[in-house]
C-alpha positions in Angstrom: 12.6 37.0 -46.8 8.9 36.6 -46.0 8.7 33.8 -48.6 11.5 32.0 -46.9 9.9 32.4 -43.5 6.6 31.1 -44.8 8.4 28.0 -46.3 10.2 27.4 -42.9 6.9 27.8 -41.0 5.2 25.3 -43.4 8.0 22.8 -43.0 7.8 23.1 -39.2 4.1 22.4 -39.3 4.6 19.5 -41.6 7.3 18.0 -39.3 5.0 18.6 -36.2 2.1 17.0 -37.9 4.2 14.0 -38.9 5.5 13.6 -35.3 1.9 13.7 -34.0 0.9 11.2 -36.7 3.8 8.9 -35.8 3.0 9.1 -32.2 -0.7 8.2 -32.9 0.5 5.3 -35.1 2.8 4.2 -32.3 -0.1 4.2 -29.8 -2.4 2.4 -32.2 0.1 -0.3 -32.9 1.1 -0.7 -29.3 0.1 -3.6 -27.1 1.4 -5.0 -23.8 0.2 -7.7 -21.4 0.7 -7.0 -17.8 0.5 -9.6 -15.0 -0.9 -8.2 -11.7 -0.3 -10.1 -8.5 -1.2 -9.7 -4.9 -1.8 -11.8 -1.8 -5.4 -10.9 -1.0 -8.6 -12.9 -1.2 -12.0 -12.0 -2.9 -13.5 -10.8 0.4 -10.8 -8.1 0.9 -10.8 -4.6 -0.5 -7.4 -4.9 -2.1 -8.6 -7.8 -4.2 -11.8 -6.0 -5.2 -9.9 -2.8 -6.1 -7.3 -4.9 -8.1 -10.1 -6.6 -10.1 -11.8 -3.3 -10.9 -8.4 -1.7 -11.9 -7.5 -4.6 -14.2 -10.8 -4.6 -15.9 -10.9 -0.8 -16.3 -7.4 -0.5 -17.7 -8.1 -3.3 -20.2 -11.4 -1.8 -21.3 -10.5 1.9 -21.4 -7.3 1.3 -23.3 -9.3 -0.8 -25.8 -7.0 -3.7 -25.0 -3.8 -1.9 -25.8 -2.9 -2.6 -22.2 -4.2 -6.0 -21.0 -4.0 -6.5 -17.3 -4.5 -10.0 -15.9 -5.0 -10.2 -12.2 -4.0 -13.0 -9.9 -4.9 -12.8 -6.1 -4.6 -15.3 -3.3 -0.8 -15.5 -3.4 -1.1 -17.5 -6.7 2.0 -15.8 -8.1 4.9 -14.0 -6.5 4.1 -11.6 -3.7 5.8 -9.5 -1.1 9.5 -8.7 -1.8 9.5 -11.2 -4.7 6.9 -9.1 -6.4 9.0 -5.9 -6.1 11.9 -7.8 -7.7 9.8 -8.3 -10.8 9.7 -4.5 -11.2 13.4 -4.1 -10.5 14.1 -6.7 -13.3 11.9 -4.9 -15.8 9.2 -7.6 -16.1 5.7 -6.8 -17.5 4.4 -6.9 -14.0 2.1 -4.9 -11.6 2.2 -5.5 -7.9 0.4 -4.2 -4.8 2.6 -4.4 -1.7 3.2 -2.9 1.7 5.4 0.2 1.3 8.1 -0.8 3.8 9.1 -3.6 1.4 10.5 -0.9 -0.9 13.0 0.0 1.8 15.5 -2.5 0.5 15.9 -0.1 -2.4 15.1 3.3 -0.8 15.3 3.1 3.0 13.0 6.1 3.7 10.0 4.1 2.5 9.8 2.3 5.8 9.8 5.6 7.7 6.8 6.8 5.7 4.6 4.0 7.0 6.2 3.6 10.4 4.3 2.8 13.6 2.1 5.2 15.6 2.3 7.9 12.9 -1.2 8.5 11.4 -4.6 8.9 13.0 -6.7 9.0 9.9 -6.7 8.7 6.1 -6.7 12.5 5.6 -3.3 12.8 7.4 -1.9 9.9 5.4 -3.1 11.4 2.1 -1.7 14.8 3.0 1.8 13.2 3.5 1.5 11.1 0.3 0.9 14.3 -1.6 4.0 16.1 0.0 7.4 16.8 -1.5 8.9 14.4 1.0 7.1 11.5 -0.7 7.6 12.8 -4.2 11.4 12.7 -3.5 11.1 9.1 -2.3 9.1 8.1 -5.4 11.7 9.7 -7.7 14.5 7.7 -6.0 12.5 4.5 -6.4 12.2 5.3 -10.1 16.0 5.3 -10.3 15.8 1.7 -9.0 13.4 0.9 -11.9 10.4 0.9 -9.5 7.5 3.1 -10.6 4.8 3.9 -8.0 1.5 4.2 -9.7 -0.5 5.1 -6.6 -0.2 5.2 -2.8 -3.9 5.2 -1.7 -4.8 1.5 -1.6 -5.6 1.7 2.1 -8.0 -0.4 4.1 -8.2 1.0 7.6 -5.8 0.7 10.5 -4.0 -2.3 12.0 -4.7 -3.3 15.6 -3.9 -6.3 17.8 -6.5 -9.1 17.6 -6.4 -12.0 20.1 -8.5 -13.6 22.8 -6.8 -11.7 25.6 -7.4 -8.3 27.1 -4.7 -6.0 25.9 -4.2 -2.4 27.3 -0.5 -1.9 27.5 2.7 -3.4 25.9 3.2 -5.5 29.1 -0.1 -7.3 28.3 1.5 -8.7 25.1 4.3 -10.4 26.9 4.4 -14.0 25.7 1.7 -13.4 23.1 2.5 -14.9 19.7 1.2 -12.8 16.8 1.2 -13.6 13.1 3.3 -11.1 11.2 3.9 -10.4 7.6 7.4 -11.3 6.4 8.2 -7.5 6.1 11.0 -6.7 8.6 9.2 -3.5 9.7 6.2 -5.5 10.9 8.4 -8.0 12.7 10.3 -5.3 14.5 7.2 -3.3 15.4 5.4 -6.4 16.8 8.5 -7.0 19.0 8.3 -3.4 20.3 4.6 -3.6 20.9 5.5 -6.3 23.4 4.6 -9.5 21.5 6.4 -12.3 19.8 6.2 -12.1 15.9 5.6 -15.3 13.9 6.1 -14.4 10.2 3.8 -16.2 7.7 1.4 -15.5 4.9 -2.1 -14.7 6.0 -3.3 -17.8 4.1 -1.6 -19.8 6.9 -2.8 -17.6 9.8 -6.2 -19.1 10.6 -5.0 -22.7 10.7 -2.1 -21.5 12.9 -4.5 -19.8 15.3 -6.6 -23.0 15.5 -3.5 -25.2 16.2 -2.1 -22.8 18.7 1.0 -21.8 16.7 -0.1 -18.2 17.1 -2.4 -16.5 19.5 -3.8 -13.9 17.0 -2.6 -11.4 14.5 -2.3 -7.7 14.0 -4.6 -6.4 11.2 -7.5 -4.3 10.0 -11.2 -4.6 10.6 -11.7 -5.7 7.1 -9.2 -8.5 7.6 -10.9 -9.6 10.8 -14.2 -9.7 8.9 -12.7 -11.3 5.8 -12.6 -14.7 4.2 -12.3 -17.6 6.5 -14.2 -15.7 9.3 -11.2 -14.8 11.5 -13.7 -13.3 14.0 -14.9 -16.8 14.9 -11.4 -17.6 16.2 -10.3 -14.3 17.8 -12.8 -12.1 19.6 -10.9 -9.2 21.2 -9.5 -6.2 19.4 -7.1 -3.8 21.2 -7.2 -0.5 19.3 -3.5 0.1 19.0 -4.0 1.4 15.4 -0.2 1.1 15.2 -0.1 1.0 11.3 -2.2 2.3 8.6 -3.1 -0.7 6.5 -2.0 0.5 3.1 -0.4 -0.8 -0.1 1.4 0.9 -3.0 0.6 0.0 -6.6 3.8 -0.3 -8.7 5.4 -1.6 -11.9 8.7 -1.4 -13.7 9.8 2.1 -14.5 11.2 1.2 -17.9 8.1 -0.7 -18.8 5.9 2.2 -17.7 8.0 4.6 -19.9 7.6 2.2 -22.9 3.9 2.7 -22.9 2.7 5.5 -25.3 1.3 8.6 -23.4 -2.2 8.0 -24.8 -2.5 4.7 -22.9 -0.2 5.6 -20.0 -2.5 8.5 -19.1 -5.4 6.0 -18.8 -3.2 3.7 -16.7 -2.4 6.6 -14.3 -6.0 7.6 -14.0 -7.2 4.1 -13.2 -4.5 3.6 -10.6 -5.5 6.7 -8.7 -9.3 6.1 -9.2 -9.3 2.7 -7.7 -6.9 3.5 -4.9 -9.2 6.2 -3.7 -12.2 3.9 -4.4 -10.8 1.3 -2.0 -9.9 3.8 0.7 -13.3 5.5 0.7 -15.3 2.3 0.3 -13.5 0.6 3.2 -13.9 3.6 5.4 -17.7 3.7 4.7 -18.1 0.0 5.3 -16.0 -0.3 8.5 -18.7 0.9 10.9 -21.1 -1.6 9.4 -18.6 -4.5 9.8 -17.8 -3.5 13.4 -21.5 -3.3 14.4 -22.2 -6.8 12.8 -19.2 -8.4 14.6 -20.2 -6.8 17.9 -23.9 -7.8 17.8 -23.8 -11.1 15.9 -20.3 -12.5 16.6 -19.4 -11.4 20.1 -16.3 -9.4 19.1 -15.2 -6.6 21.4 -13.1 -3.5 20.9 -11.2 -1.7 23.7 -9.1 1.4 23.9 -5.4 1.1 24.9 -2.7 3.3 26.5 -1.6 4.9 23.2 1.1 6.9 24.9 2.6 3.7 26.2 2.5 2.0 22.8 3.9 5.1 21.1 6.8 5.2 23.5 7.4 1.4 23.1 7.5 1.8 19.3 10.0 4.8 19.2 13.0 2.5 18.8 11.6 1.2 15.6 12.6 4.5 13.9 16.2 4.2 15.1 16.2 0.6 13.8 15.0 1.8 10.4 17.9 4.2 10.2 20.4 1.5 11.1 18.8 -1.3 9.0 18.1 0.7 5.8 20.2 3.8 6.0 17.1 5.9 6.1 17.3 9.7 6.7 17.5 10.1 10.5 15.6 13.4 10.3 12.7 12.1 8.2 10.6 10.8 11.1 10.6 14.2 12.9 9.9 15.9 9.6 6.8 13.7 9.2 5.7 14.3 12.7 6.0 18.1 12.1 4.2 17.8 8.8 1.3 15.9 10.3 1.2 18.3 13.3 0.9 21.2 10.9 -1.9 19.5 9.1 -3.8 18.8 12.3 -3.4 22.4 13.4 -4.8 23.5 10.1 -7.8 21.1 10.4 -8.5 22.4 14.0 -8.3 26.1 13.0 
């Protein structure tokens, strides 16, 4: 009996070693080319983080995963980028999270207006079971979220007009992204949204098509020098400026674990790199634009803007079939975090 058990144990070890060897061989023989697209320009944090991510994945996987990055809206962006994942293409994108609401409506609630005060609150929510559930449901739609931390500050209203309340935005035309959440929120803020790519925004300000835009400090200080055209920032901070890094779920699962682990590590590393780098640089950018470029910042009636944006959450439920309780669950979750921070 002992001899039989010894033989069975030996056979088990042989099979296990063979499986490990086969897995190693699979990894060594594996190669995939991934195309990475986003809309940003070289002066912006998303572009910088994307370049570093693409280089790091290609180098650390020894070329078994080759990531080729295209910025500046050269290839498909926005919703068209997400469709590449849905279709199972060898594609990586970096897009505003509400764009995923066409597949899982709750995504729009997670980044709704007047929700977060700082990155710590946002990160806390992103690490919660609520978000894990949303990410799992996106995977069922063949959309794999690699990381949620590609954030670059908070979005405020940037014009040449003094803005303190929603009434002050009456008749003001603001450039909007094509994302429906942004269009609806700008309407509720009190302005008239004009959807377009940001590559068109500066010429549109110059020609009077729009009066300004809503965006982050890094966007205001970015390529094309928007601060030369618009000089007044009303600190609505209505959205966290964030993007989610994603790819096709089936493509992700096809990558051997050895290389997939590196892909995962790089995704988180450079998301956090962008978030922290931008936060550290923002004060420097603001001081420069104040002293050298004549840009001003003013506080606003946040309670008035929060009340004005409340209907956005009802609209999300109606438009996308989102969980009607999720917004309050997020508010409670963030309140608990704030209480813990204050204790």
